[in-house]
C-alpha positions in Angstrom: 126.9 112.9 48.4 123.9 111.7 46.5 120.9 114.0 46.6 117.4 112.5 46.9 116.1 114.6 43.9 118.8 113.2 41.6 117.7 109.6 42.1 115.3 108.5 39.3 115.5 104.7 38.9 116.2 101.6 40.8 117.9 98.7 39.1 117.6 95.2 40.7 119.8 92.2 39.7 119.7 88.7 41.0 122.8 86.4 40.7 122.3 82.7 41.4 124.6 80.9 43.8 125.2 77.3 45.0 122.5 74.9 46.1 122.6 72.7 49.2 120.3 70.5 51.2 118.6 71.6 54.4 120.3 70.0 57.5 117.1 68.7 59.1 114.1 69.0 56.7 113.4 67.6 53.3 114.2 70.8 51.5 116.8 72.5 49.2 118.5 75.7 50.2 119.2 78.1 47.2 121.8 80.7 47.9 121.7 83.9 45.7 123.0 87.4 45.6 120.8 90.4 45.3 122.3 93.6 43.8 120.3 96.9 44.0 121.6 100.0 42.0 120.1 103.5 42.1 120.4 105.2 38.8 120.5 108.9 38.1 118.5 110.9 35.5 121.0 110.1 32.8 121.1 106.4 33.7 124.4 106.5 35.5 124.7 104.4 38.8 124.6 106.6 41.9 124.5 104.0 44.7 125.0 100.2 44.6 124.4 97.6 47.3 124.8 93.8 47.5 123.0 91.4 49.8 123.3 87.6 50.2 120.0 85.8 50.5 118.6 82.3 50.8 115.4 80.6 49.6 114.2 77.3 51.0 112.3 74.9 48.7 110.6 72.2 50.7 109.9 68.9 48.9 107.7 67.1 51.4 106.2 64.9 48.7 109.6 63.2 48.2 109.5 59.5 49.0 111.1 56.2 48.0 109.0 56.0 44.8 109.4 59.6 43.6 110.6 60.3 40.1 113.7 62.4 40.8 114.2 63.6 37.2 110.7 64.9 36.9 110.7 66.4 40.3 114.1 68.2 39.6 112.7 69.6 36.3 109.6 70.8 38.0 111.6 72.6 40.7 113.8 74.4 38.1 110.7 75.5 36.1 109.1 77.0 39.2 112.2 78.6 40.8 113.8 81.2 38.6 116.8 81.4 40.9 118.2 78.0 39.6 119.7 77.9 36.2 118.6 75.0 33.9 122.1 73.9 33.6 122.1 72.8 37.2 119.5 70.1 36.6 121.9 67.2 37.3 123.0 68.8 40.5 119.4 69.2 41.7 118.7 65.5 40.9 121.8 64.5 42.9 120.7 66.5 45.9 117.2 65.0 45.7 118.7 61.6 45.6 120.6 62.4 48.8 117.5 63.6 50.5 115.6 60.5 49.4 118.1 58.2 51.0 118.9 60.3 54.1 117.5 58.8 57.3 114.8 60.8 59.1 116.1 62.8 62.0 113.5 62.9 64.7 113.8 64.5 68.1 117.2 63.9 69.6 117.5 61.8 72.7 120.8 62.5 74.3 122.7 60.1 76.4 125.6 62.5 77.1 125.6 66.2 77.5 124.2 68.1 74.5 123.6 71.7 73.6 120.1 72.8 74.7 118.2 75.8 73.4 117.5 78.6 76.0 114.5 79.9 74.0 111.9 78.1 71.7 112.9 78.0 68.1 111.4 80.5 65.7 108.3 78.8 64.1 108.4 77.8 60.4 105.3 77.8 58.3 104.7 76.1 55.0 102.1 78.6 53.7 104.7 81.3 53.4 106.6 79.3 50.8 105.3 80.6 47.5 106.8 80.7 44.1 107.6 84.4 43.8 110.2 86.3 45.8 108.9 89.3 47.6 110.4 92.8 46.9 110.4 95.6 49.4 109.7 98.0 46.5 106.4 96.2 45.7 104.9 96.7 49.1 102.0 98.9 47.8 101.1 96.1 45.4 101.0 93.6 48.2 98.9 95.9 50.3 96.3 96.2 47.4 96.0 92.4 47.5 94.6 92.7 51.0 91.5 94.3 49.7 90.7 91.4 47.3 89.1 88.1 48.0 90.5 85.6 50.6 92.9 83.8 48.2 94.4 87.1 47.1 94.6 88.2 50.8 96.5 85.0 51.6 98.9 85.6 48.8 99.4 89.3 49.7 99.9 88.4 53.4 102.4 85.7 52.5 104.5 88.1 50.5 104.4 90.7 53.3 105.4 87.9 55.7 108.3 87.0 53.5 109.6 90.6 53.8 108.9 90.7 57.6 110.9 87.6 58.3 114.0 89.6 57.2 114.8 91.9 60.2 116.3 94.5 57.8 112.9 95.2 56.4 111.0 95.6 59.7 111.9 99.2 60.2 110.7 100.2 56.7 107.5 98.3 57.1 107.0 99.8 60.5 107.3 103.4 59.1 104.5 102.6 56.6 101.5 103.1 58.9 99.1 102.3 56.1 100.4 98.7 55.7 100.4 98.0 59.5 96.9 99.3 59.8 95.7 97.3 56.8 97.1 94.0 58.0 95.6 94.7 61.5 92.2 95.4 59.9 92.3 92.2 57.8 93.2 90.1 60.8 90.4 91.6 62.9 87.8 91.1 60.2 88.8 87.9 58.4 90.7 85.6 60.8 87.7 83.3 61.1 87.5 82.9 57.3 90.9 81.3 56.8 93.4 79.7 59.1 96.3 80.3 56.6 95.4 84.0 56.4 95.3 84.4 60.2 98.6 82.5 60.5 100.3 84.7 58.0 99.2 88.0 59.6 99.8 86.8 63.2 103.3 85.7 62.0 104.0 89.2 60.6 103.1 90.7 64.0 105.2 88.1 65.7 108.2 89.2 63.7 107.6 92.8 64.9 107.2 91.5 68.5 110.8 90.1 68.4 112.0 93.6 69.0 110.9 95.6 72.0 110.7 98.9 70.1 107.8 97.6 68.0 105.7 96.5 70.9 103.9 99.9 71.1 102.3 99.5 67.7 101.2 95.9 68.4 99.6 97.1 71.6 98.0 100.1 69.8 96.2 97.8 67.4 95.2 95.4 70.2 96.8 92.5 68.5 97.4 90.7 71.8 93.7 90.7 72.8 92.8 89.6 69.3 95.3 86.6 69.6 93.7 85.6 72.9 90.3 85.5 71.1 91.8 83.5 68.2 93.4 81.0 70.7 90.1 80.6 72.6 88.2 80.0 69.4 90.7 77.4 68.1 90.7 75.5 71.4 86.9 75.2 71.2 87.1 74.0 67.6 89.6 71.4 68.7 87.3 70.1 71.4 84.4 70.0 68.8 86.6 68.1 66.3 87.6 65.6 68.9 84.0 65.0 70.0 82.9 64.4 66.4 85.8 62.2 65.7 85.1 60.1 68.8 81.5 59.7 67.7 82.6 58.4 64.2 85.1 56.1 65.8 82.5 54.6 68.1 80.1 54.2 65.1 82.8 52.6 63.1 83.6 50.2 65.9 80.0 49.1 66.4 79.2 49.1 62.6 80.1 45.8 60.9 80.0 47.5 57.5 83.3 48.5 56.0 81.8 51.8 54.9 81.8 53.2 58.5 85.4 52.4 58.9 86.4 54.1 55.6 84.4 57.2 56.6 86.2 57.2 60.0 89.6 56.9 58.3 88.8 59.8 55.9 87.6 61.9 58.9 90.8 61.0 60.8 93.0 62.1 57.9 91.1 65.4 57.6 91.3 65.9 61.3 95.0 65.5 61.3 95.4 68.1 58.5 93.2 70.6 60.4 95.1 70.0 63.6 98.4 70.6 61.9 97.3 73.9 60.5 95.7 74.9 63.8 98.9 74.1 65.7 100.9 76.4 63.4 98.5 79.2 64.2 98.6 78.5 67.9 102.4 78.4 67.9 102.8 81.8 66.3 100.0 83.3 68.5 101.5 82.0 71.7 105.0 83.1 70.7 103.6 86.6 70.0 102.0 86.7 73.4 105.2 85.4 75.1 107.2 88.3 73.5 104.6 90.9 74.6 104.6 89.4 78.2 108.0 91.1 78.8 105.8 94.0 80.1 104.3 92.8 83.4 101.2 95.0 82.9 100.5 93.3 79.6 101.1 89.9 81.2 98.6 90.7 83.9 96.0 91.5 81.2 96.7 88.2 79.6 96.2 86.4 82.9 92.9 88.2 83.4 91.8 86.8 80.0 92.6 83.2 81.1 95.9 82.7 79.3 96.9 80.1 82.0 93.8 78.1 81.3 94.5 78.1 77.5 98.1 77.1 78.0 97.3 74.2 80.3 94.7 72.9 77.9 97.3 73.0 75.1 99.5 70.6 77.1 97.3 67.8 75.7 98.8 68.2 72.2 101.6 66.0 70.8 103.4 68.7 68.7 106.9 69.0 70.3 107.5 72.5 69.0 104.2 73.8 70.3 104.7 72.1 73.6 108.1 73.7 74.1 106.6 77.1 73.5 103.6 76.4 75.9 105.8 75.0 78.7 108.2 78.0 78.3 105.3 80.4 78.7 104.0 78.5 81.7 107.5 78.6 83.3 107.6 82.4 82.9 104.1 82.8 84.4 104.8 80.3 87.3 107.0 82.8 89.2 103.8 84.5 90.4 101.8 82.8 93.1 98.4 83.7 91.6 99.4 81.9 88.3 100.9 79.0 90.2 97.7 78.6 92.2 95.6 78.6 89.0 97.9 76.0 87.5 97.4 73.8 90.6 93.7 74.0 90.2 94.0 72.9 86.6 95.9 69.8 87.6 99.1 70.8 85.8 101.2 68.2 87.5 99.2 65.4 86.0 99.6 66.8 82.5 103.4 67.5 83.0 103.9 63.9 84.2 103.2 62.6 80.7 106.2 64.7 79.4 108.7 63.3 81.9 110.6 61.6 80.5 110.3 62.3 76.7 112.5 61.9 73.6 112.8 65.6 72.9 115.7 67.0 75.0 114.7 70.6 74.8 111.1 69.9 75.8 112.2 67.7 78.7 114.6 70.4 80.0 112.1 73.2 79.9 109.5 70.9 81.6 111.9 70.1 84.4 112.6 73.9 84.8 108.8 74.5 85.2 108.6 71.7 87.8 111.4 73.4 89.8 109.2 76.5 90.0 106.1 74.5 91.0 108.0 72.4 93.5 108.2 75.4 95.9 104.6 74.7 96.7 103.9 72.0 99.3 100.6 70.9 97.8 102.2 70.5 94.3 105.1 68.5 95.8 102.6 66.1 97.2 100.9 65.8 93.8 104.3 64.9 92.3 104.4 61.9 94.6 100.8 61.0 93.8 101.4 60.9 90.1 104.6 59.0 90.3 107.1 61.6 89.4 109.7 60.7 92.0 111.0 57.5 90.4 111.0 59.2 87.0 113.1 62.1 88.3 115.5 59.7 90.0 116.0 57.9 86.7 117.0 61.2 85.0 119.8 61.9 87.5 122.3 60.1 85.3 121.6 62.4 82.3 124.1 65.3 82.4 121.7 67.6 80.6 119.2 67.5 83.4 121.0 66.4 86.5 121.3 69.8 88.2 117.6 70.6 87.6 116.5 67.2 88.8 118.6 67.5 91.9 116.9 70.9 92.6 113.5 69.3 92.3 114.5 66.4 94.5 115.9 68.8 97.1 112.6 70.6 97.3 110.7 67.3 97.7 113.1 66.2 100.4 112.1 69.3 102.5 108.9 67.5 103.5 109.4 65.0 106.4 106.7 62.7 105.0 108.4 62.4 101.7 111.9 61.6 102.9 111.2 58.0 103.6 109.8 57.5 100.1 113.3 57.9 98.7 114.1 54.5 100.2 111.8 52.9 97.7 113.9 54.2 94.7 117.5 54.0 93.6 118.1 57.5 94.8 120.2 56.8 97.9 122.9 54.6 96.2 123.0 57.0 93.3 123.6 60.1 95.4 126.1 58.4 97.5 128.0 57.3 94.4 127.9 60.8 93.0 129.0 62.3 96.3 131.9 60.0 96.8 133.1 60.2 93.2 133.0 64.0 93.0 136.1 66.0 93.8 136.6 68.6 96.5 133.9 70.9 95.1 130.6 69.1 95.4 127.5 70.4 93.5 125.5 72.5 95.9 122.2 70.9 94.9 123.6 67.4 95.5 125.0 68.4 98.9 121.7 70.0 100.0 119.7 66.9 99.0 122.1 64.7 101.0 121.8 66.9 104.1 118.0 66.7 104.0 117.9 63.0 103.4 120.3 62.3 106.2 117.7 63.7 108.7 115.4 60.7 108.1 116.1 57.6 110.2 115.5 55.0 107.5 117.6 56.9 104.9 120.3 57.3 107.5 120.4 53.6 108.1 120.8 53.0 104.3 123.6 55.6 104.1 125.5 54.1 107.0 125.3 50.5 105.7 128.6 48.7 105.2 131.4 51.2 104.8 129.1 54.2 104.1 129.7 56.2 107.3 133.4 55.4 107.2 133.9 56.7 103.7 131.9 59.9 104.6 134.0 60.5 107.7 137.2 59.9 105.8 136.1 62.3 103.0 134.9 64.9 105.5 138.2 65.1 107.4 140.2 65.0 104.2 138.6 68.0 102.6 137.3 69.7 105.8 133.9 70.2 104.0 131.4 71.8 106.4 128.3 70.7 104.4 129.5 67.2 104.2 130.0 67.2 108.0 126.6 68.7 108.4 125.2 65.7 106.6 127.1 63.4 109.0 125.8 65.5 111.9 122.2 64.8 110.7 123.1 61.1 110.6 124.2 61.3 114.2 120.9 62.5 115.6 119.1 59.2 115.1 118.8 56.8 118.1 119.7 53.2 117.7 122.5 51.4 115.9 123.3 54.4 113.8 124.3 56.6 116.7 126.6 53.9 118.2 128.7 53.9 115.0 130.0 57.3 115.9 131.8 56.2 119.1 134.9 55.2 116.9 135.2 58.8 115.7 134.9 60.7 119.0 138.7 61.3 119.1 138.8 62.8 115.6 135.8 64.9 116.3 137.2 66.3 119.5 140.6 67.1 117.9 138.8 68.9 115.0 136.7 70.8 117.5 139.7 72.1 119.4 141.4 73.1 116.2 140.1 76.6 115.5 141.4 76.8 111.9 138.1 75.7 110.3 135.3 77.3 112.3 132.4 76.0 110.2 133.8 72.5 110.1 134.5 72.6 113.9 130.9 73.8 114.6 129.5 70.7 112.8 131.9 68.4 114.8 130.6 70.1 118.0 127.1 69.4 116.9 127.9 65.7 116.4 129.3 65.4 119.9 126.2 67.1 121.3 124.0 64.5 119.5 125.8 61.5 121.1 123.4 60.7 123.9 124.7 57.2 124.4 124.0 55.8 128.0 127.2 53.7 128.2 129.5 56.5 126.8 132.1 57.7 129.4 131.7 61.5 129.0 134.0 62.1 132.0 136.9 60.4 130.2 136.3 62.5 127.1 136.3 65.8 129.1 139.4 64.9 131.0 141.4 63.5 128.1 140.9 66.5 125.8 140.8 69.1 128.7 137.4 70.4 127.4 136.2 72.0 130.7 138.3 75.2 130.2 137.4 75.3 126.6 133.7 75.1 127.4 133.9 77.7 130.0 135.8 80.1 127.7 133.2 79.6 125.0 130.3 80.4 127.4 131.7 83.8 128.3 129.4 86.5 126.9 130.8 87.8 123.6 133.5 85.2 123.4 132.2 83.7 120.2 129.3 83.6 117.7 125.8 82.6 119.0 125.9 79.4 116.8 128.9 78.2 118.8 127.4 79.2 122.1 124.2 77.3 121.4 126.1 74.1 120.4 128.3 74.3 123.5 125.2 74.5 125.7 123.7 71.5 123.9 127.0 69.6 124.5 126.8 70.6 128.2 123.2 69.3 128.4 124.4 66.0 126.8 127.3 65.4 129.1 125.2 66.3 132.2 123.6 62.9 131.9 126.7 61.7 133.7 126.9 62.5 137.4 130.6 63.0 137.4 130.5 65.3 134.4 127.7 67.4 136.0 129.8 67.8 139.2 132.9 68.8 137.2 130.9 71.5 135.3 129.4 72.8 138.5 132.8 73.1 140.2 134.0 75.0 137.1 131.3 77.6 137.8 129.6 76.7 134.5 126.2 77.3 136.1 126.9 80.9 136.8 128.1 81.4 133.2 124.8 79.9 132.0 122.8 82.3 134.1 124.7 85.2 132.7 124.0 84.0 129.2 120.3 83.6 130.2 120.3 87.3 131.1 122.1 88.3 127.9 120.1 86.2 125.5 116.6 86.5 126.8 115.2 87.0 123.3 116.8 83.9 121.8 114.2 81.2 122.5 116.4 78.3 121.4 119.3 79.3 123.6 117.0 79.9 126.6 115.4 76.5 126.1 118.7 74.7 126.0 120.0 76.5 129.1 116.8 75.5 131.0 117.3 72.0 129.9 120.8 72.0 131.3 119.3 73.0 134.7 116.7 70.3 134.3 119.5 67.7 133.8 121.6 68.9 136.7 118.6 68.8 139.2 118.7 65.0 139.0 122.2 64.8 140.4 122.6 65.3 144.1 126.0 66.9 143.6 124.6 69.7 141.5 121.1 70.0 142.9 122.1 71.9 146.0 124.3 74.2 143.9 121.4 75.2 141.6 118.8 75.6 144.4 120.9 77.1 147.2 123.8 78.9 145.6 122.2 80.4 142.4 119.2 82.3 141.4 118.3 79.8 138.7 114.9 78.9 140.3 113.9 82.6 140.2 114.8 82.9 136.6 112.8 79.7 135.9 109.7 81.2 137.7 110.0 84.2 135.4 110.0 81.9 132.4 107.1 79.8 133.5 104.7 81.8 131.3 107.0 82.4 128.3 105.2 82.6 124.9 107.3 79.6 123.6 105.6 76.4 124.5 108.8 74.3 124.6 110.4 76.7 127.1 107.2 76.6 129.3 107.3 72.8 129.1 111.0 72.4 130.2 110.5 75.1 132.9 107.5 73.4 134.4 109.3 70.1 134.6 112.4 71.7 136.1 110.3 73.7 138.7 108.4 70.6 139.6 111.7 68.9 140.5 112.9 71.9 142.5 109.6 72.0 144.4 110.1 68.3 145.2 113.4 68.9 147.0 113.0 72.4 148.5 109.9 73.4 150.5 110.7 77.1 150.5 110.9 77.3 146.7 107.8 75.0 146.5 105.7 77.7 148.3 107.0 80.4 146.0 106.4 78.3 142.8 102.9 77.3 143.9 101.9 80.8 144.8 103.1 82.1 141.4 101.2 79.3 139.6 98.0 80.2 141.6 98.3 83.9 140.9 98.9 83.3 137.1 96.0 80.8 136.7 93.6 83.0 138.7 94.9 86.4 137.5 91.5 87.6 136.2 89.7 86.7 139.4 92.4 88.3 141.5 92.3 91.5 139.4 88.5 91.7 139.8 88.7 91.2 143.6 91.5 93.6 144.1 89.9 96.4 142.1 86.5 96.2 143.7 85.2 99.5 144.8 85.5 100.1 148.5 82.1 101.7 148.7 80.4 98.5 147.3 82.3 96.3 149.7 81.2 98.5 152.6 77.5 98.5 151.7 75.6 96.8 154.6 72.8 95.7 152.2 75.2 93.6 150.0 76.2 91.1 152.7 73.7 91.8 155.6 74.3 88.5 157.5 77.8 87.6 156.4 80.9 88.6 158.3 83.1 89.5 155.3 86.0 91.9 155.8 85.1 95.0 153.7 88.8 95.2 152.7 89.5 91.9 151.2 93.0 92.9 150.1 94.0 93.1 153.7 93.6 89.4 154.1 95.6 86.6 152.5 93.8 85.4 149.3 94.9 81.8 149.8 93.1 81.7 153.2 89.7 82.2 151.5 89.0 78.9 149.6 85.3 79.6 149.7 85.8 82.4 147.1 86.9 80.0 144.4 85.4 76.6 145.3 81.8 78.0 145.0 79.1 75.5 146.0 81.4 72.5 146.1 83.0 73.8 149.3 82.0 71.5 152.2 83.7 71.5 155.6 83.7 67.8 156.0 85.7 67.1 152.8 87.8 70.2 152.1 90.0 71.8 154.6 92.4 74.6 153.7 92.2 73.6 150.0 93.4 70.0 150.4 91.5 69.0 147.2 91.2 70.7 143.9 88.0 71.1 141.9 89.3 68.8 139.2 89.4 65.9 141.7 85.8 66.4 143.0 83.0 64.6 141.3 79.6 66.0 140.5 78.3 65.0 144.0 81.1 66.9 145.7 82.9 63.7 146.6 86.7 63.1 146.2 87.8 61.4 143.0 91.6 61.5 142.9 93.9 60.7 140.0 94.7 57.1 139.2 98.3 57.3 140.5 100.0 54.4 142.2 100.8 54.9 145.8 104.2 56.5 146.3 104.8 57.4 142.7 106.5 60.7 142.5 107.7 60.6 146.1 111.5 60.6 146.1 111.4 59.1 149.7 109.4 56.2 148.4 111.8 55.7 145.5 108.9 55.9 143.0 110.2 58.7 140.7 111.9 58.1 137.4 114.3 61.0 136.7 113.9 60.6 132.9 110.1 60.6 133.1 108.6 64.1 132.5 106.1 65.0 135.3 102.6 65.2 134.1 101.0 67.4 136.8 102.1 70.8 138.1 101.2 70.7 141.8 103.0 72.2 144.8 102.6 73.1 148.5 101.6 76.4 150.0 102.2 77.8 153.5 100.5 76.4 156.6 98.1 78.2 158.9 95.6 77.7 161.8 92.3 75.8 161.2 89.5 78.0 159.8 85.8 77.8 159.5 83.8 77.9 156.2 84.4 81.7 155.9 88.1 81.5 156.5 88.0 82.6 160.1 90.3 81.0 162.7 88.7 78.4 165.0 89.2 78.4 168.8 89.5 74.7 169.6 89.4 73.1 173.1 92.5 70.8 173.1 90.7 68.5 175.6 87.6 68.1 173.5 87.9 65.5 170.8 84.2 64.9 170.3 81.5 67.0 168.7 81.8 69.1 165.6 85.4 70.2 166.1 86.5 66.6 166.7 84.7 65.6 163.5 86.4 68.4 161.6 89.8 67.5 162.9 89.4 63.8 162.3 88.0 64.4 158.8 90.8 66.8 158.0 93.5 64.5 159.2 92.1 61.6 157.3 92.3 63.6 154.0 96.0 64.4 154.1 97.4 64.2 150.5 100.8 63.9 148.9 101.7 66.2 146.0 100.1 63.9 143.5 96.7 63.8 145.2 97.1 60.5 147.0 95.9 60.0 150.5 98.7 59.7 153.1 98.2 56.9 155.6 101.3 57.5 157.7 101.9 60.1 160.3 102.5 63.4 158.4 105.1 64.5 161.0 107.6 62.0 159.7 107.9 63.9 156.4 109.0 67.1 158.2 105.7 69.1 158.1 105.2 71.5 161.0 101.6 70.5 161.4 98.9 69.0 159.2 97.3 72.2 158.0 99.2 72.1 154.6 96.7 72.4 151.8 96.9 71.4 148.1 95.7 73.5 145.2 95.6 72.6 141.6 97.4 75.3 139.6 95.4 74.3 136.5 92.3 76.2 137.8 
């Protein structure tokens, strides 16, 4: 084993190799072998190592008029790695480069290999004539203490070493070198863009490995890079402003001198921008590597890194844009960053990049748009700036199809945007892709189709011609649940589209009864539940496929999953439109099964709402009305649900209870009393909790005959307590009129209903028209005075005040919709004419 004290000398030997051309750039690649030998005290070799290396010689000055012989000789003179005998070979390679066509950004038509990460930046300033040696690090460090040109040379040599990962560990161990380059960057970055680029590039090489992040953070290189980027962006704005002024002057100036000055300024501007973009690229890449630590990323955000990145999107450099968009994509997963991007109008800037000729840039831009498309506001901006047709056009590109479908799926989540797809070629394209795919359809494509099918206009386009037929054929062939879910969405639209499904009822019913494919059968059940077609014979369907026992079995508590139970209830609500079907279901005791489910699933709002809707449908049929009202406790459950927190449940309950009250006087009293108590709950609570001592105080009501214990009397017999000053004996008797129907003068002003509307005896009620008012009747009682006390009336006296009160009271008899009754009230089955009306909307 070699001892460290025995090593005295290091011998280095370079052996030239073959020369080749660079695959993409105008450059020669020189391969060589480096041999390092450690010699002992007597000169004998103790350790020998070999390493294969490359040197890239860029010849950007090469053009059609270049003198290849002179250029080849010049290259051999400057590069000691190429032997003079290889002059003809160098000339031949230069000739090849001269005639090779330029290879710009690739625009792929088929599927190509895309890069997951931005490419490592290349920088011309690092290409100097001499080859750096790891043993001469101290000499390179001394150059950092000289003037700016020497500092640039020293930093370039150190960068040449840092670009080799094998040297990073050794450089990292030398704290003096790391501290020196950090000091030079902090003090002199404003003096030279090349110097700043070299040093930032060195730290970028360190940042490629997580174990070196600590030293970068220690020297605060990240914060320094943020300052450099901010300064460079301000310089860019200033250059642009000056260039625009010269351009304007050159346009207005007829002299040729102004135009020449503008051209010189433009050429200088392009050179400055090119160097600046190299610096920005390595600085952003360094920050991107450091952003692996979320704490560091948060510090960057606080220093406005999002603002800098969005500003940089205005550049035209593909390599820089790829890096910037990659950084934005990483930041966009946090809502704070996404919100800031939205405020900076990022969608407008990204629209310019879709589509573009650079495949990698286009791909990473689309990935960023996927992240942003989770925000509703940003999706609407995508519409505003015309991204939808551009995205649809990219669906045929295999490189981006999956990402584009994801964006379109997110856009299709908004109901307002679904109809916009009809103005593009999206519908024919997705249908073609769907029908041409095999059994396994892309999830993104299927999700997009499911969403689009829920729009009526899109559904009409899909079902045109043989569209629905091919979808149904494919669905039954592969038993695909998501494809059938798309068909189910198509079936929910009224009009011609729904009628197309009549031809497939037999197939749907058979698939429903086949329990092999539960998910597929569930979607078939949903389609049958959507077919609310007036002329459809539901009775024939139930009998032919013997579905009544199947429905009853499914409605048993715990018999199947809740999804199945809900869809079965929806199907029951659909077939109950038919009187015969409703009777069949009632005879099969389906109503009692629904009540049991109502008890078991009280917390499931959707299921409760659908069960109540079934009751609502059955109330319209005479054959089932009596069963619900007389033989079940359904009305009691509906009264309990009158004040449910779900607005849809309350709406269906109110409509159903109104119908029950229309046909049953006893339930009408209970319903109206409950409505009154609910709407006046605060007042009732105040009255019932009044202190007995206050009520018994003789000074409170000295001349009034109030009962001190109000709770002993019937609340509804005291209309004076809630009608206030509007209560007048001549117009209001036992609550015939509600405050809403009394004008400011205390006169009756009823609702503008036509006579007889809503009265089933008059034939004026439309069973499919939802009632608009929630009125009912309450119990009858003897005539009372203004304080609610019974009146002792002489039956033989029909004149005077009592006769006036009676006549006035009889003349104001109202039906349940507030209309005056002209006929004899006894013909409608009332015991007397003391029935009052209250508006439950007090």
